[in-house]
C-alpha positions, 0 to 999 in steps of 0.5 A: 861747264857752266855751274862748275863750282857747284856740287854736281858741276865739280863732279862733272868737271873731275870726270871729264878731266879723268876721261881726257877731255879738254874742259873749259869752265865759266866761274864768277871769280878766279879766287884761290878757293875757286881754283882749289875746287877745280884744279889746274886741269881745266881752262877758266873763263871769268863771268856769269851765266847772266853775262852774254859776253862772258858766255860768248867767250866761254863757248867759243871753240867748244864742241859741247856745253854742259849746264849744271847751274842752280840759283843760289836763292829763290829770287834768282831762279828765273834770272839764272835757271831760265834766262841764263840758260836761254842766254847760254843756248843763244851764245852757243848758237851764235858762236857756232853760226859765226864759226861754221856758217848757217848749214853747219851750225846746227 
């Protein structure tokens, strides 16, 4: 789950955990406040949606990606909500292609 510490993201993470899913979240930091928001039931990857390497780590080995990001202010909308989403989709595609090959990646 990308955007897991936001209002919507926290609800998504809780519901997935309650339904028994293994959940991995991408968070900007691993401070106590962040861990308290999401609990210990999920695995954490530190990074941000603008960092392709963190995204690759976050999506490696996962079947689905949920994106609940929201820019913190107007000046970040393009970088986070548009470019960040493009990077997330690209990372997921690249990891699936590397893991499963061309025919199974889509």
